[in-house]
N, C-alpha and C positions, 0 to 999 in steps of 0.2 A: 454655451455649446449648443449647436443646432440639433434639433430633433431629427430622427430618421423615421421614415415611414416604410412599411412593407405592404405590398398588395400581392396576395397569394390567391390564384384562381385555380380551383380544383374541379375537374369534371369526373364525377364518380360513376362507376358501373352500376346500372339499375339494380342488379341483384344484391348490391351491398349498400344501397342508399340508407336504409334504416340503421344498419349497424354503424356506418360511418358518421351519420349525423350524431349519434351518441358519442362517438370518439371525438368529433369536432367540439361538442359541448364540454366534454371533460378537458380538452386542451384549452379552450377559452377560459373556463373556470380556474384552472390551475395557473395559467399564464397571467391572469389579472392580479394574482397575488405576488408576482415577481417584482423585486426591486428594479427600478429602471423602466418598467412598463407604464406608459402613460394611458394607453387604451388598446383594447383588443376586442374586435367584434366580428361576428359571423353573419354573413348575408347569403341569401339564396336568390338566384336569377329569376325574374318574373316570367320570362318566356321559356326558360329551360330549367326545370326544377332539379336536374342532376348537376347543375353548375353552381358551385359555392365560391364565395369570395371572403377571405379573411383580411380585414383592414387592421393594421397594427401601427402604433406610434410608440417609439422608443426614445429614451433620453440620449442614448449613445450607441456606438457600434459595440462597445464593451458589454452593454446590457443585452444586445442581440446575441453576441457570442455566448454569454452566460446562458441565455434562454436556449440556444441551440444545443448546449451541453446538458440541459436539464433532463431528469428522468422522464418527465411527462412528455417532453418534446420527442425524445428518442422512442418512447412507447407509441406516440402518434405516427412517427415515420414507419415503424414496424407494422402498425395496424393498417396503414393505407397501401402497403406494398402489394402490388398485383390487383388492387381493387379500384384503381382509378384509370381513366382513359388518358388524362393529361393533368399536369401540375406545372404551373408557371409562377415564378416568384420574382418580383421586382422590388429592389430596395431603392427608395427615392428620397430626395430632399427638396424642400421648398426653396426656390430661388427668387421668387417675387411674390 
């Protein structure tokens, strides 16, 4: 089965940066414990410190679906509501 990768780019509002960075860290810590998660890492843009990227690798779409239904992911979604300027999520697979 082919692994799936997710690239999530989140631009946070400056007033919420410290709060959301803690939220991101909790999300990463909890997600790394999930069955089906290969890797999950948080990155900060070198030119724009308000821009974060989460790089994820999953064993399957079923693992992603289970993650999306988890309590910690739902808490993350609630915590960022109204506190980000943008959020883009791409699910990708390697073809070569």
